[in-house]
mmCIF file of the N, C-alpha and C atoms, coordinates in Angstrom:
data_MODEL
# 
_entry.id   MODEL 
# 
loop_
_atom_site.group_PDB 
_atom_site.id 
_atom_site.type_symbol 
_atom_site.label_atom_id 
_atom_site.label_alt_id 
_atom_site.label_comp_id 
_atom_site.label_asym_id 
_atom_site.label_entity_id 
_atom_site.label_seq_id 
_atom_site.pdbx_PDB_ins_code 
_atom_site.Cartn_x 
_atom_site.Cartn_y 
_atom_site.Cartn_z 
_atom_site.occupancy 
_atom_site.B_iso_or_equiv 
_atom_site.pdbx_formal_charge 
_atom_site.auth_seq_id 
_atom_site.auth_comp_id 
_atom_site.auth_asym_id 
_atom_site.auth_atom_id 
_atom_site.pdbx_PDB_model_num 
ATOM 1   N N  . MET A 1 1  ? 96.539  107.345 81.908  1.00 0.00 ? 1  MET A N  1 
ATOM 2   C CA . MET A 1 1  ? 97.377  106.435 82.650  1.00 0.00 ? 1  MET A CA 1 
ATOM 3   C C  . MET A 1 1  ? 97.934  107.118 83.897  1.00 0.00 ? 1  MET A C  1 
ATOM 4   N N  . PHE A 1 2  ? 98.397  108.344 83.760  1.00 0.00 ? 2  PHE A N  1 
ATOM 5   C CA . PHE A 1 2  ? 98.959  109.054 84.894  1.00 0.00 ? 2  PHE A CA 1 
ATOM 6   C C  . PHE A 1 2  ? 97.898  109.930 85.542  1.00 0.00 ? 2  PHE A C  1 
ATOM 7   N N  . LEU A 1 3  ? 98.057  110.157 86.839  1.00 0.00 ? 3  LEU A N  1 
ATOM 8   C CA . LEU A 1 3  ? 97.160  111.051 87.547  1.00 0.00 ? 3  LEU A CA 1 
ATOM 9   C C  . LEU A 1 3  ? 97.475  112.487 87.162  1.00 0.00 ? 3  LEU A C  1 
ATOM 10  N N  . ASP A 1 4  ? 96.472  113.306 87.056  1.00 0.00 ? 4  ASP A N  1 
ATOM 11  C CA . ASP A 1 4  ? 96.680  114.708 86.717  1.00 0.00 ? 4  ASP A CA 1 
ATOM 12  C C  . ASP A 1 4  ? 96.652  115.521 88.004  1.00 0.00 ? 4  ASP A C  1 
ATOM 13  N N  . LEU A 1 5  ? 97.824  115.628 88.666  1.00 0.00 ? 5  LEU A N  1 
ATOM 14  C CA . LEU A 1 5  ? 97.893  116.318 89.948  1.00 0.00 ? 5  LEU A CA 1 
ATOM 15  C C  . LEU A 1 5  ? 98.231  117.795 89.793  1.00 0.00 ? 5  LEU A C  1 
ATOM 16  N N  . ASN A 1 6  ? 98.946  118.166 88.749  1.00 0.00 ? 6  ASN A N  1 
ATOM 17  C CA . ASN A 1 6  ? 99.339  119.548 88.493  1.00 0.00 ? 6  ASN A CA 1 
ATOM 18  C C  . ASN A 1 6  ? 99.958  120.213 89.722  1.00 0.00 ? 6  ASN A C  1 
ATOM 19  N N  . LEU A 1 7  ? 100.923 119.577 90.324  1.00 0.00 ? 7  LEU A N  1 
ATOM 20  C CA . LEU A 1 7  ? 101.602 120.142 91.474  1.00 0.00 ? 7  LEU A CA 1 
ATOM 21  C C  . LEU A 1 7  ? 102.613 121.192 91.028  1.00 0.00 ? 7  LEU A C  1 
ATOM 22  N N  . PRO A 1 8  ? 102.792 122.239 91.830  1.00 0.00 ? 8  PRO A N  1 
ATOM 23  C CA . PRO A 1 8  ? 103.806 123.243 91.471  1.00 0.00 ? 8  PRO A CA 1 
ATOM 24  C C  . PRO A 1 8  ? 105.215 122.684 91.670  1.00 0.00 ? 8  PRO A C  1 
ATOM 25  N N  . LEU A 1 9  ? 106.177 123.366 91.090  1.00 0.00 ? 9  LEU A N  1 
ATOM 26  C CA . LEU A 1 9  ? 107.561 122.913 91.226  1.00 0.00 ? 9  LEU A CA 1 
ATOM 27  C C  . LEU A 1 9  ? 108.099 123.169 92.622  1.00 0.00 ? 9  LEU A C  1 
ATOM 28  N N  . ASP A 1 10 ? 107.617 124.205 93.284  1.00 0.00 ? 10 ASP A N  1 
ATOM 29  C CA . ASP A 1 10 ? 108.046 124.536 94.643  1.00 0.00 ? 10 ASP A CA 1 
ATOM 30  C C  . ASP A 1 10 ? 106.827 124.653 95.541  1.00 0.00 ? 10 ASP A C  1 
ATOM 31  N N  . ILE A 1 11 ? 106.985 124.238 96.794  1.00 0.00 ? 11 ILE A N  1 
ATOM 32  C CA . ILE A 1 11 ? 105.931 124.405 97.790  1.00 0.00 ? 11 ILE A CA 1 
ATOM 33  C C  . ILE A 1 11 ? 106.516 125.142 98.988  1.00 0.00 ? 11 ILE A C  1 
ATOM 34  N N  . THR A 1 12 ? 105.652 125.746 99.765  1.00 0.00 ? 12 THR A N  1 
ATOM 35  C CA . THR A 1 12 ? 106.082 126.451 100.964 1.00 0.00 ? 12 THR A CA 1 
ATOM 36  C C  . THR A 1 12 ? 105.542 125.698 102.173 1.00 0.00 ? 12 THR A C  1 
ATOM 37  N N  . PHE A 1 13 ? 106.440 125.336 103.080 1.00 0.00 ? 13 PHE A N  1 
ATOM 38  C CA . PHE A 1 13 ? 106.073 124.601 104.286 1.00 0.00 ? 13 PHE A CA 1 
ATOM 39  C C  . PHE A 1 13 ? 106.703 125.305 105.479 1.00 0.00 ? 13 PHE A C  1 
ATOM 40  N N  . LEU A 1 14 ? 105.863 125.841 106.345 1.00 0.00 ? 14 LEU A N  1 
ATOM 41  C CA . LEU A 1 14 ? 106.305 126.590 107.522 1.00 0.00 ? 14 LEU A CA 1 
ATOM 42  C C  . LEU A 1 14 ? 107.239 127.739 107.150 1.00 0.00 ? 14 LEU A C  1 
ATOM 43  N N  . GLY A 1 15 ? 106.931 128.401 106.051 1.00 0.00 ? 15 GLY A N  1 
ATOM 44  C CA . GLY A 1 15 ? 107.711 129.543 105.609 1.00 0.00 ? 15 GLY A CA 1 
ATOM 45  C C  . GLY A 1 15 ? 108.985 129.208 104.863 1.00 0.00 ? 15 GLY A C  1 
ATOM 46  N N  . VAL A 1 16 ? 109.215 127.933 104.610 1.00 0.00 ? 16 VAL A N  1 
ATOM 47  C CA . VAL A 1 16 ? 110.417 127.502 103.894 1.00 0.00 ? 16 VAL A CA 1 
ATOM 48  C C  . VAL A 1 16 ? 110.000 126.999 102.516 1.00 0.00 ? 16 VAL A C  1 
ATOM 49  N N  . GLN A 1 17 ? 110.610 127.556 101.486 1.00 0.00 ? 17 GLN A N  1 
ATOM 50  C CA . GLN A 1 17 ? 110.310 127.127 100.133 1.00 0.00 ? 17 GLN A CA 1 
ATOM 51  C C  . GLN A 1 17 ? 111.218 125.954 99.774  1.00 0.00 ? 17 GLN A C  1 
ATOM 52  N N  . MET A 1 18 ? 110.585 124.881 99.291  1.00 0.00 ? 18 MET A N  1 
ATOM 53  C CA . MET A 1 18 ? 111.339 123.668 98.962  1.00 0.00 ? 18 MET A CA 1 
ATOM 54  C C  . MET A 1 18 ? 110.752 123.039 97.709  1.00 0.00 ? 18 MET A C  1 
ATOM 55  N N  . PRO A 1 19 ? 111.547 122.214 97.041  1.00 0.00 ? 19 PRO A N  1 
ATOM 56  C CA . PRO A 1 19 ? 111.011 121.527 95.861  1.00 0.00 ? 19 PRO A CA 1 
ATOM 57  C C  . PRO A 1 19 ? 109.920 120.530 96.257  1.00 0.00 ? 19 PRO A C  1 
ATOM 58  N N  . THR A 1 20 ? 109.004 120.298 95.355  1.00 0.00 ? 20 THR A N  1 
ATOM 59  C CA . THR A 1 20 ? 107.897 119.369 95.615  1.00 0.00 ? 20 THR A CA 1 
ATOM 60  C C  . THR A 1 20 ? 108.401 117.952 95.838  1.00 0.00 ? 20 THR A C  1 
ATOM 61  N N  . LEU A 1 21 ? 109.521 117.602 95.235  1.00 0.00 ? 21 LEU A N  1 
ATOM 62  C CA . LEU A 1 21 ? 110.025 116.238 95.346  1.00 0.00 ? 21 LEU A CA 1 
ATOM 63  C C  . LEU A 1 21 ? 110.601 115.930 96.730  1.00 0.00 ? 21 LEU A C  1 
ATOM 64  N N  . LEU A 1 22 ? 110.948 116.947 97.516  1.00 0.00 ? 22 LEU A N  1 
ATOM 65  C CA . LEU A 1 22 ? 111.529 116.692 98.832  1.00 0.00 ? 22 LEU A CA 1 
ATOM 66  C C  . LEU A 1 22 ? 110.558 115.975 99.772  1.00 0.00 ? 22 LEU A C  1 
ATOM 67  N N  . PRO A 1 23 ? 109.305 116.436 99.947  1.00 0.00 ? 23 PRO A N  1 
ATOM 68  C CA . PRO A 1 23 ? 108.383 115.672 100.800 1.00 0.00 ? 23 PRO A CA 1 
ATOM 69  C C  . PRO A 1 23 ? 108.082 114.277 100.253 1.00 0.00 ? 23 PRO A C  1 
ATOM 70  N N  . ILE A 1 24 ? 108.070 114.152 98.932  1.00 0.00 ? 24 ILE A N  1 
ATOM 71  C CA . ILE A 1 24 ? 107.842 112.834 98.331  1.00 0.00 ? 24 ILE A CA 1 
ATOM 72  C C  . ILE A 1 24 ? 109.025 111.917 98.639  1.00 0.00 ? 24 ILE A C  1 
ATOM 73  N N  . PHE A 1 25 ? 110.243 112.448 98.550  1.00 0.00 ? 25 PHE A N  1 
ATOM 74  C CA . PHE A 1 25 ? 111.442 111.681 98.854  1.00 0.00 ? 25 PHE A CA 1 
ATOM 75  C C  . PHE A 1 25 ? 111.428 111.215 100.308 1.00 0.00 ? 25 PHE A C  1 
ATOM 76  N N  . VAL A 1 26 ? 111.076 112.115 101.225 1.00 0.00 ? 26 VAL A N  1 
ATOM 77  C CA . VAL A 1 26 ? 111.061 111.763 102.652 1.00 0.00 ? 26 VAL A CA 1 
ATOM 78  C C  . VAL A 1 26 ? 109.968 110.732 102.939 1.00 0.00 ? 26 VAL A C  1 
ATOM 79  N N  . SER A 1 27 ? 108.794 110.909 102.350 1.00 0.00 ? 27 SER A N  1 
ATOM 80  C CA . SER A 1 27 ? 107.720 109.945 102.589 1.00 0.00 ? 27 SER A CA 1 
ATOM 81  C C  . SER A 1 27 ? 108.062 108.576 102.001 1.00 0.00 ? 27 SER A C  1 
ATOM 82  N N  . LEU A 1 28 ? 108.719 108.545 100.848 1.00 0.00 ? 28 LEU A N  1 
ATOM 83  C CA . LEU A 1 28 ? 109.139 107.262 100.285 1.00 0.00 ? 28 LEU A CA 1 
ATOM 84  C C  . LEU A 1 28 ? 110.254 106.623 101.099 1.00 0.00 ? 28 LEU A C  1 
ATOM 85  N N  . ALA A 1 29 ? 111.105 107.436 101.723 1.00 0.00 ? 29 ALA A N  1 
ATOM 86  C CA . ALA A 1 29 ? 112.141 106.873 102.592 1.00 0.00 ? 29 ALA A CA 1 
ATOM 87  C C  . ALA A 1 29 ? 111.505 106.183 103.801 1.00 0.00 ? 29 ALA A C  1 
ATOM 88  N N  . VAL A 1 30 ? 110.485 106.809 104.380 1.00 0.00 ? 30 VAL A N  1 
ATOM 89  C CA . VAL A 1 30 ? 109.771 106.183 105.500 1.00 0.00 ? 30 VAL A CA 1 
ATOM 90  C C  . VAL A 1 30 ? 109.053 104.922 105.023 1.00 0.00 ? 30 VAL A C  1 
ATOM 91  N N  . PHE A 1 31 ? 108.439 104.983 103.855 1.00 0.00 ? 31 PHE A N  1 
ATOM 92  C CA . PHE A 1 31 ? 107.771 103.813 103.290 1.00 0.00 ? 31 PHE A CA 1 
ATOM 93  C C  . PHE A 1 31 ? 108.761 102.683 103.038 1.00 0.00 ? 31 PHE A C  1 
ATOM 94  N N  . MET A 1 32 ? 109.965 103.019 102.567 1.00 0.00 ? 32 MET A N  1 
ATOM 95  C CA . MET A 1 32 ? 110.983 101.995 102.301 1.00 0.00 ? 32 MET A CA 1 
ATOM 96  C C  . MET A 1 32 ? 111.470 101.333 103.584 1.00 0.00 ? 32 MET A C  1 
ATOM 97  N N  . ILE A 1 33 ? 111.514 102.078 104.687 1.00 0.00 ? 33 ILE A N  1 
ATOM 98  C CA . ILE A 1 33 ? 111.868 101.457 105.974 1.00 0.00 ? 33 ILE A CA 1 
ATOM 99  C C  . ILE A 1 33 ? 110.834 100.403 106.330 1.00 0.00 ? 33 ILE A C  1 
ATOM 100 N N  . TRP A 1 34 ? 109.580 100.720 106.121 1.00 0.00 ? 34 TRP A N  1 
ATOM 101 C CA . TRP A 1 34 ? 108.504 99.771  106.411 1.00 0.00 ? 34 TRP A CA 1 
ATOM 102 C C  . TRP A 1 34 ? 108.583 98.560  105.474 1.00 0.00 ? 34 TRP A C  1 
ATOM 103 N N  . VAL A 1 35 ? 108.791 98.782  104.188 1.00 0.00 ? 35 VAL A N  1 
ATOM 104 C CA . VAL A 1 35 ? 108.901 97.687  103.219 1.00 0.00 ? 35 VAL A CA 1 
ATOM 105 C C  . VAL A 1 35 ? 110.128 96.827  103.520 1.00 0.00 ? 35 VAL A C  1 
ATOM 106 N N  . ASP A 1 36 ? 111.235 97.470  103.886 1.00 0.00 ? 36 ASP A N  1 
ATOM 107 C CA . ASP A 1 36 ? 112.455 96.747  104.211 1.00 0.00 ? 36 ASP A CA 1 
ATOM 108 C C  . ASP A 1 36 ? 112.252 95.840  105.424 1.00 0.00 ? 36 ASP A C  1 
ATOM 109 N N  . THR A 1 37 ? 111.537 96.332  106.411 1.00 0.00 ? 37 THR A N  1 
ATOM 110 C CA . THR A 1 37 ? 111.241 95.521  107.598 1.00 0.00 ? 37 THR A CA 1 
ATOM 111 C C  . THR A 1 37 ? 110.398 94.303  107.230 1.00 0.00 ? 37 THR A C  1 
ATOM 112 N N  . ILE A 1 38 ? 109.409 94.506  106.401 1.00 0.00 ? 38 ILE A N  1 
ATOM 113 C CA . ILE A 1 38 ? 108.546 93.390  105.989 1.00 0.00 ? 38 ILE A CA 1 
ATOM 114 C C  . ILE A 1 38 ? 109.334 92.366  105.171 1.00 0.00 ? 38 ILE A C  1 
ATOM 115 N N  . LEU A 1 39 ? 110.140 92.849  104.224 1.00 0.00 ? 39 LEU A N  1 
ATOM 116 C CA . LEU A 1 39 ? 110.925 91.919  103.408 1.00 0.00 ? 39 LEU A CA 1 
ATOM 117 C C  . LEU A 1 39 ? 111.960 91.172  104.242 1.00 0.00 ? 39 LEU A C  1 
ATOM 118 N N  . SER A 1 40 ? 112.511 91.826  105.249 1.00 0.00 ? 40 SER A N  1 
ATOM 119 C CA . SER A 1 40 ? 113.472 91.152  106.130 1.00 0.00 ? 40 SER A CA 1 
ATOM 120 C C  . SER A 1 40 ? 112.798 90.062  106.947 1.00 0.00 ? 40 SER A C  1 
ATOM 121 N N  . GLU A 1 41 ? 111.605 90.370  107.473 1.00 0.00 ? 41 GLU A N  1 
ATOM 122 C CA . GLU A 1 41 ? 110.886 89.378  108.275 1.00 0.00 ? 41 GLU A CA 1 
ATOM 123 C C  . GLU A 1 41 ? 110.427 88.190  107.439 1.00 0.00 ? 41 GLU A C  1 
ATOM 124 N N  . LEU A 1 42 ? 110.102 88.437  106.187 1.00 0.00 ? 42 LEU A N  1 
ATOM 125 C CA . LEU A 1 42 ? 109.678 87.347  105.304 1.00 0.00 ? 42 LEU A CA 1 
ATOM 126 C C  . LEU A 1 42 ? 110.857 86.527  104.782 1.00 0.00 ? 42 LEU A C  1 
ATOM 127 N N  . GLY A 1 43 ? 112.055 87.044  104.942 1.00 0.00 ? 43 GLY A N  1 
ATOM 128 C CA . GLY A 1 43 ? 113.235 86.329  104.468 1.00 0.00 ? 43 GLY A CA 1 
ATOM 129 C C  . GLY A 1 43 ? 113.459 86.461  102.974 1.00 0.00 ? 43 GLY A C  1 
ATOM 130 N N  . ALA A 1 44 ? 112.954 87.529  102.400 1.00 0.00 ? 44 ALA A N  1 
ATOM 131 C CA . ALA A 1 44 ? 113.072 87.707  100.950 1.00 0.00 ? 44 ALA A CA 1 
ATOM 132 C C  . ALA A 1 44 ? 114.498 88.013  100.524 1.00 0.00 ? 44 ALA A C  1 
ATOM 133 N N  . TYR A 1 45 ? 115.308 88.529  101.425 1.00 0.00 ? 45 TYR A N  1 
ATOM 134 C CA . TYR A 1 45 ? 116.675 88.894  101.053 1.00 0.00 ? 45 TYR A CA 1 
ATOM 135 C C  . TYR A 1 45 ? 117.589 87.677  100.913 1.00 0.00 ? 45 TYR A C  1 
ATOM 136 N N  . LYS A 1 46 ? 117.126 86.507  101.304 1.00 0.00 ? 46 LYS A N  1 
ATOM 137 C CA . LYS A 1 46 ? 117.905 85.281  101.076 1.00 0.00 ? 46 LYS A CA 1 
ATOM 138 C C  . LYS A 1 46 ? 117.967 84.936  99.589  1.00 0.00 ? 46 LYS A C  1 
ATOM 139 N N  . TYR A 1 47 ? 116.966 85.414  98.835  1.00 0.00 ? 47 TYR A N  1 
ATOM 140 C CA . TYR A 1 47 ? 116.869 85.073  97.421  1.00 0.00 ? 47 TYR A CA 1 
ATOM 141 C C  . TYR A 1 47 ? 117.418 86.183  96.515  1.00 0.00 ? 47 TYR A C  1 
ATOM 142 N N  . VAL A 1 48 ? 117.994 87.208  97.128  1.00 0.00 ? 48 VAL A N  1 
ATOM 143 C CA . VAL A 1 48 ? 118.526 88.348  96.372  1.00 0.00 ? 48 VAL A CA 1 
ATOM 144 C C  . VAL A 1 48 ? 120.041 88.281  96.433  1.00 0.00 ? 48 VAL A C  1 
ATOM 145 N N  . TRP A 1 49 ? 120.689 88.570  95.318  1.00 0.00 ? 49 TRP A N  1 
ATOM 146 C CA . TRP A 1 49 ? 122.142 88.472  95.256  1.00 0.00 ? 49 TRP A CA 1 
ATOM 147 C C  . TRP A 1 49 ? 122.814 89.493  96.161  1.00 0.00 ? 49 TRP A C  1 
ATOM 148 N N  . HIS A 1 50 ? 122.372 90.738  96.130  1.00 0.00 ? 50 HIS A N  1 
ATOM 149 C CA . HIS A 1 50 ? 122.985 91.798  96.916  1.00 0.00 ? 50 HIS A CA 1 
ATOM 150 C C  . HIS A 1 50 ? 121.854 92.626  97.520  1.00 0.00 ? 50 HIS A C  1 
ATOM 151 N N  . ALA A 1 51 ? 121.642 92.496  98.823  1.00 0.00 ? 51 ALA A N  1 
ATOM 152 C CA . ALA A 1 51 ? 120.490 93.121  99.475  1.00 0.00 ? 51 ALA A CA 1 
ATOM 153 C C  . ALA A 1 51 ? 120.537 94.646  99.400  1.00 0.00 ? 51 ALA A C  1 
ATOM 154 N N  . GLY A 1 52 ? 121.705 95.239  99.583  1.00 0.00 ? 52 GLY A N  1 
ATOM 155 C CA . GLY A 1 52 ? 121.809 96.694  99.515  1.00 0.00 ? 52 GLY A CA 1 
ATOM 156 C C  . GLY A 1 52 ? 121.503 97.229  98.129  1.00 0.00 ? 52 GLY A C  1 
ATOM 157 N N  . LEU A 1 53 ? 121.949 96.516  97.111  1.00 0.00 ? 53 LEU A N  1 
ATOM 158 C CA . LEU A 1 53 ? 121.665 96.916  95.740  1.00 0.00 ? 53 LEU A CA 1 
ATOM 159 C C  . LEU A 1 53 ? 120.173 96.781  95.437  1.00 0.00 ? 53 LEU A C  1 
ATOM 160 N N  . PHE A 1 54 ? 119.558 95.724  95.945  1.00 0.00 ? 54 PHE A N  1 
ATOM 161 C CA . PHE A 1 54 ? 118.126 95.526  95.748  1.00 0.00 ? 54 PHE A CA 1 
ATOM 162 C C  . PHE A 1 54 ? 117.323 96.632  96.432  1.00 0.00 ? 54 PHE A C  1 
ATOM 163 N N  . ARG A 1 55 ? 117.705 97.000  97.655  1.00 0.00 ? 55 ARG A N  1 
ATOM 164 C CA . ARG A 1 55 ? 117.007 98.076  98.370  1.00 0.00 ? 55 ARG A CA 1 
ATOM 165 C C  . ARG A 1 55 ? 117.119 99.397  97.614  1.00 0.00 ? 55 ARG A C  1 
ATOM 166 N N  . THR A 1 56 ? 118.314 99.685  97.135  1.00 0.00 ? 56 THR A N  1 
ATOM 167 C CA . THR A 1 56 ? 118.527 100.933 96.405  1.00 0.00 ? 56 THR A CA 1 
ATOM 168 C C  . THR A 1 56 ? 117.736 100.948 95.101  1.00 0.00 ? 56 THR A C  1 
ATOM 169 N N  . ALA A 1 57 ? 117.757 99.846  94.381  1.00 0.00 ? 57 ALA A N  1 
ATOM 170 C CA . ALA A 1 57 ? 117.021 99.766  93.116  1.00 0.00 ? 57 ALA A CA 1 
ATOM 171 C C  . ALA A 1 57 ? 115.515 99.886  93.337  1.00 0.00 ? 57 ALA A C  1 
ATOM 172 N N  . LEU A 1 58 ? 115.015 99.278  94.400  1.00 0.00 ? 58 LEU A N  1 
ATOM 173 C CA . LEU A 1 58 ? 113.594 99.382  94.707  1.00 0.00 ? 58 LEU A CA 1 
ATOM 174 C C  . LEU A 1 58 ? 113.213 100.821 95.043  1.00 0.00 ? 58 LEU A C  1 
ATOM 175 N N  . PHE A 1 59 ? 114.055 101.505 95.813  1.00 0.00 ? 59 PHE A N  1 
ATOM 176 C CA . PHE A 1 59 ? 113.785 102.900 96.141  1.00 0.00 ? 59 PHE A CA 1 
ATOM 177 C C  . PHE A 1 59 ? 113.819 103.774 94.894  1.00 0.00 ? 59 PHE A C  1 
ATOM 178 N N  . VAL A 1 60 ? 114.790 103.555 94.031  1.00 0.00 ? 60 VAL A N  1 
ATOM 179 C CA . VAL A 1 60 ? 114.888 104.354 92.805  1.00 0.00 ? 60 VAL A CA 1 
ATOM 180 C C  . VAL A 1 60 ? 113.670 104.118 91.917  1.00 0.00 ? 60 VAL A C  1 
ATOM 181 N N  . CYS A 1 61 ? 113.220 102.883 91.819  1.00 0.00 ? 61 CYS A N  1 
ATOM 182 C CA . CYS A 1 61 ? 112.031 102.590 91.004  1.00 0.00 ? 61 CYS A CA 1 
ATOM 183 C C  . CYS A 1 61 ? 110.786 103.262 91.574  1.00 0.00 ? 61 CYS A C  1 
ATOM 184 N N  . LEU A 1 62 ? 110.591 103.194 92.878  1.00 0.00 ? 62 LEU A N  1 
ATOM 185 C CA . LEU A 1 62 ? 109.426 103.829 93.496  1.00 0.00 ? 62 LEU A CA 1 
ATOM 186 C C  . LEU A 1 62 ? 109.481 105.345 93.382  1.00 0.00 ? 62 LEU A C  1 
ATOM 187 N N  . PHE A 1 63 ? 110.660 105.919 93.598  1.00 0.00 ? 63 PHE A N  1 
ATOM 188 C CA . PHE A 1 63 ? 110.802 107.371 93.495  1.00 0.00 ? 63 PHE A CA 1 
ATOM 189 C C  . PHE A 1 63 ? 110.608 107.837 92.058  1.00 0.00 ? 63 PHE A C  1 
ATOM 190 N N  . SER A 1 64 ? 111.125 107.084 91.108  1.00 0.00 ? 64 SER A N  1 
ATOM 191 C CA . SER A 1 64 ? 110.936 107.438 89.703  1.00 0.00 ? 64 SER A CA 1 
ATOM 192 C C  . SER A 1 64 ? 109.465 107.353 89.301  1.00 0.00 ? 64 SER A C  1 
ATOM 193 N N  . PHE A 1 65 ? 108.770 106.345 89.795  1.00 0.00 ? 65 PHE A N  1 
ATOM 194 C CA . PHE A 1 65 ? 107.345 106.225 89.514  1.00 0.00 ? 65 PHE A CA 1 
ATOM 195 C C  . PHE A 1 65 ? 106.580 107.412 90.093  1.00 0.00 ? 65 PHE A C  1 
ATOM 196 N N  . ALA A 1 66 ? 106.930 107.816 91.316  1.00 0.00 ? 66 ALA A N  1 
ATOM 197 C CA . ALA A 1 66 ? 106.265 108.963 91.933  1.00 0.00 ? 66 ALA A CA 1 
ATOM 198 C C  . ALA A 1 66 ? 106.556 110.251 91.156  1.00 0.00 ? 66 ALA A C  1 
ATOM 199 N N  . CYS A 1 67 ? 107.801 110.423 90.711  1.00 0.00 ? 67 CYS A N  1 
ATOM 200 C CA . CYS A 1 67 ? 108.160 111.617 89.922  1.00 0.00 ? 67 CYS A CA 1 
ATOM 201 C C  . CYS A 1 67 ? 107.435 111.645 88.597  1.00 0.00 ? 67 CYS A C  1 
ATOM 202 N N  . LEU A 1 68 ? 107.378 110.498 87.926  1.00 0.00 ? 68 LEU A N  1 
ATOM 203 C CA . LEU A 1 68 ? 106.690 110.446 86.636  1.00 0.00 ? 68 LEU A CA 1 
ATOM 204 C C  . LEU A 1 68 ? 105.194 110.624 86.783  1.00 0.00 ? 68 LEU A C  1 
ATOM 205 N N  . THR A 1 69 ? 104.640 110.197 87.913  1.00 0.00 ? 69 THR A N  1 
ATOM 206 C CA . THR A 1 69 ? 103.217 110.391 88.148  1.00 0.00 ? 69 THR A CA 1 
ATOM 207 C C  . THR A 1 69 ? 102.889 111.866 88.324  1.00 0.00 ? 69 THR A C  1 
ATOM 208 N N  . ILE A 1 70 ? 103.772 112.589 88.989  1.00 0.00 ? 70 ILE A N  1 
ATOM 209 C CA . ILE A 1 70 ? 103.516 114.005 89.250  1.00 0.00 ? 70 ILE A CA 1 
ATOM 210 C C  . ILE A 1 70 ? 103.894 114.867 88.060  1.00 0.00 ? 70 ILE A C  1 
ATOM 211 N N  . TYR A 1 71 ? 105.091 114.664 87.521  1.00 0.00 ? 71 TYR A N  1 
ATOM 212 C CA . TYR A 1 71 ? 105.586 115.484 86.419  1.00 0.00 ? 71 TYR A CA 1 
ATOM 213 C C  . TYR A 1 71 ? 105.588 114.706 85.119  1.00 0.00 ? 71 TYR A C  1 
ATOM 214 N N  . HIS A 1 72 ? 104.429 114.468 84.582  1.00 0.00 ? 72 HIS A N  1 
ATOM 215 C CA . HIS A 1 72 ? 104.346 113.713 83.324  1.00 0.00 ? 72 HIS A CA 1 
ATOM 216 C C  . HIS A 1 72 ? 104.469 114.608 82.141  1.00 0.00 ? 72 HIS A C  1 
# 
């Protein structure tokens, strides 16, 4: 069910050691900006009780899925 990526816990980028989840977090933040723009243009937030809560919950779900995919 999960991909077998076997990523290390830390990566080195330009001589800086950082956790593997940091680039994933940043890439998902950029992806969420794109998704948020699309949902705003479609008017999907009219049907949501609290737009900020929905955005946060969607980001947490996507980030959790990415974490579980990597560190299963």
